[in-house]
N, C-alpha and C positions, 0 to 999 in steps of 0.2 A: 504494500499499499504505500502511495506517495503521499508525503506530509509537507505542509507549507509552514515555514518558520514564522511565528508572529511575535510581537513584543508587547507586553501588557504592563502597565503600571498600577501597583497595588499599594493600598495603605499599609503601614506596619501591621495593623490588627488583621487585615485580610491575609497578609503573608504568614502569620502565626496560625491562623486558622486552616490555611491551605495546607501548610507544612503538616499540622496535626492530623488533619483528615488523610493525607497521603500516607502517613505513617500507619494510621489505624486501618486502612484498607490494603496495607502492603503494595502500594503502588506508587508512581511517580506523581509529582504535582502536576505534570502535563496532562497525565491521564485523568486525574481529578478534574482538571479544567474542562478536558474534552467530553467528559461524562456530564458535567454540569451544563456545558453549552448544548450539548444534544437534548437533554431534558428540557432546557429552556425553549429551544427551537421547536421541539416536538409538542410542547405545550401550547406555544404561540401559533403554531400551524394548526393544531386542533381548535383553538379557539377562533381563529380566522375562519376555518370552514364551517364552523357551528354558526358563526354570526350572519344574520340575513341582512343587518343593517350596516354593513360596512361602508363608511361614508368618507373614508380617507382623512379624517381630521388628524392633524399633527398630535403625536403622543396618545393616540386613542389606544395603542397597544402596550404601553408602559404599565409594569407591574404595580398594582396598588400596594400600600402599606401593608394591608392584611396578607396579600399574597407573598410578599417578602417574609413577613413574620412567620407565616405558614410554612415556608420552606425552610427558614432558620430552625424552626421547631422540628421539622422533620430530619434535619441533619443532625440536630442534638439528640433525638430519639435513637437514630441510627448508631450515633457514636456511643451512646450509653449501651446498646445491645451488643456492640462490638468493641469493649474496652480493651486497651493495650497499653502498657507502660510506654511512655515517651521519653525513655532513657537518653538517647542520642540529642534529640532537639533540646531536652532540658538542659543537658550539659552544654550545648552550643549557646543557649541563651544565657546561662549563667556565665559562660565565659565571655560573651560580649559585655554582659553587665559588670565584669570584672570581680565576680565572686569567687 
C-alpha cells in the first residue's frame, strides 16, 4: 500500500494523549491517527448520505461539542478496558521535566 506523508501540528496535550493511546493499542502514533481519521470520515460520509437537507452551508458538517465529548468518552472507555502501564512514556516525560 502506498502512503502519503503528511505533517500535522498538535497541541502538547494532544501529543501526550496520542502517545498514550498508541502505547495502549501497541501500535504507532501514525496508525492511531489513521484509524481516527478513517472513523471521522466514515461518520461524516454516513451523516452526509443520511441528510436530505444538505444545503452547502459553511461549517454545517463541523462536529458539535457534544459529538466531540462523546468521542473523547469513547476513547476513555476503550482505554479503561485496555489498560497497560506506560512505563516508557512516563520515563521520557519525567526526563523532559528533569525529574
